[in-house]
C-alpha positions as CSV (number, residue, x, y, z in Angstrom):
1,M,-23.8,23.1,19.1
2,F,-24.5,20.1,21.4
3,K,-24.5,17.6,18.5
4,P,-20.4,17.9,17.8
5,L,-20.3,17.6,20.8
6,L,-21.8,14.7,21.3
7,L,-20.6,13.7,18.8
8,A,-17.1,14.2,19.2
9,A,-17.6,12.4,22.9
10,I,-19.0,9.3,21.2
11,L,-15.5,9.2,18.2
12,V,-13.5,9.1,21.3
13,A,-15.1,6.7,23.1
14,T,-14.9,4.4,20.4
15,T,-11.2,5.1,19.1
16,A,-9.6,4.8,22.7
17,P,-10.1,1.2,23.2
18,L,-8.6,0.5,20.0
19,A,-5.5,2.4,21.1
20,Q,-5.3,0.2,24.3
21,Q,-5.3,-2.8,22.1
22,A,-2.3,-2.4,20.7
23,Q,0.1,-4.7,21.1
24,A,3.4,-5.8,19.7
25,E,2.5,-8.5,17.8
26,G,-0.5,-6.9,16.5
27,L,-3.8,-4.9,16.7
28,N,-7.2,-6.3,16.9
29,I,-10.8,-4.8,16.8
30,D,-13.3,-5.8,17.6
31,L,-15.7,-5.0,15.1
32,M,-19.2,-6.3,16.5
33,P,-19.7,-9.4,18.5
34,G,-17.6,-12.0,17.2
35,V,-16.1,-10.0,14.6
36,S,-12.5,-8.6,15.3
37,L,-9.6,-8.0,12.5
38,R,-6.2,-8.8,13.6
39,I,-3.9,-7.0,11.8
40,G,-0.2,-7.7,11.7
41,D,-0.2,-11.1,13.0
42,Q,3.4,-12.6,14.9
43,D,4.3,-15.4,16.0
44,R,6.6,-16.1,19.2
45,R,10.4,-15.7,17.1
46,G,9.1,-12.1,15.8
47,N,8.4,-13.4,12.1
48,Y,5.3,-12.0,10.9
49,W,2.4,-13.6,9.0
50,D,1.9,-12.5,5.3
51,G,-0.6,-14.4,4.2
52,H,1.2,-17.9,2.8
53,D,4.3,-17.5,5.0
54,W,5.9,-16.7,8.1
55,R,8.7,-14.1,7.1
56,D,11.1,-12.3,9.5
57,R,12.2,-8.9,9.6
58,D,14.9,-8.8,7.7
59,W,12.6,-10.4,4.4
60,W,10.7,-7.6,5.2
61,E,13.5,-4.8,4.7
62,N,14.5,-6.9,2.2
63,H,11.8,-7.2,0.0
64,R,9.8,-4.0,0.9
65,G,8.0,-2.7,-2.5
66,R,10.6,-4.7,-5.1
67,Y,8.4,-8.0,-5.0
68,Q,6.0,-8.5,-8.3
69,G,3.2,-11.0,-7.1
70,E,3.6,-14.7,-6.9
71,R,4.8,-16.8,-10.2
72,S,3.1,-19.3,-11.7
73,R,4.2,-22.9,-13.2
74,R,4.8,-20.4,-16.5
75,G,6.8,-18.1,-15.0
76,Y,4.3,-15.2,-14.8
77,Y,3.7,-12.8,-12.1
78,W,0.4,-12.9,-10.9
79,D,-0.6,-9.0,-10.1
80,G,-3.9,-8.9,-8.1
81,Y,-6.1,-8.9,-11.0
82,R,-3.9,-11.5,-14.2
83,W,-1.0,-13.6,-14.7
84,R,1.5,-11.2,-16.5
85,D,4.4,-12.4,-17.6
86,G,8.2,-10.0,-17.1
87,D,8.2,-7.9,-19.6
88,Y,4.6,-6.7,-18.6
89,W,6.7,-5.5,-15.4
90,R,9.2,-4.0,-17.9
91,K,7.6,-2.3,-19.6
92,N,4.9,-0.7,-16.7
93,Y,6.9,-0.3,-14.7
94,Y,9.7,1.2,-13.3
95,Y,11.5,1.0,-9.6
96,H,12.4,4.0,-8.0
97,D,14.0,4.9,-4.3
98,G,13.2,0.6,-3.4
99,R,10.2,-0.3,-4.8
100,Y,8.6,-0.5,-8.1
101,R,6.3,2.5,-9.1
102,K,3.7,2.6,-12.5
103,Y,4.7,4.2,-15.5
104,D,2.4,7.3,-16.2
105,K,1.6,7.6,-20.0
106,H,0.1,11.2,-19.5
107,H,3.2,12.4,-17.9
108,Y,4.5,14.3,-20.8
109,K,1.4,16.2,-21.5
110,K,0.5,17.3,-17.6
111,H,3.7,18.2,-17.5
112,H,4.6,20.4,-21.0
113,K,-0.1,21.1,-21.3
114,H,0.7,25.0,-20.2
115,K,4.2,25.5,-21.2
116,H,4.0,26.9,-24.9
117,R,-0.2,28.3,-24.2
118,H,0.7,31.6,-26.3
119,H,2.3,31.7,-29.1
120,D,3.9,35.4,-29.3
121,H,7.7,34.8,-29.0
122,D,10.4,37.6,-29.1
123,D,12.3,36.2,-31.9
124,D,13.4,39.3,-33.6
């Protein structure tokens, strides 16, 4: 009974400083001495860093979920794994509710798997 209380107290003690460090310009988490993780960098004008450029809030609102990746000189998109052409995105993804979603080629099988399990129809 003492161990769960001790673990809960340690958890609260370690996460309480994290909640205090959250600010408008981002979150800074000290992982260990000399190593910290910064989330949500923001400059003086209020622009957010995306890893390549400083983007304003309107840019993030307009491009939420619709960004396909960086383009190469040949027009291919980088998806985080390899360069893909535009046809790949049109065949494998669809746009719904403000973002691209991947087609599930097994959706029909999963949806209709249990629909006609028995063949005892009343077609008299």
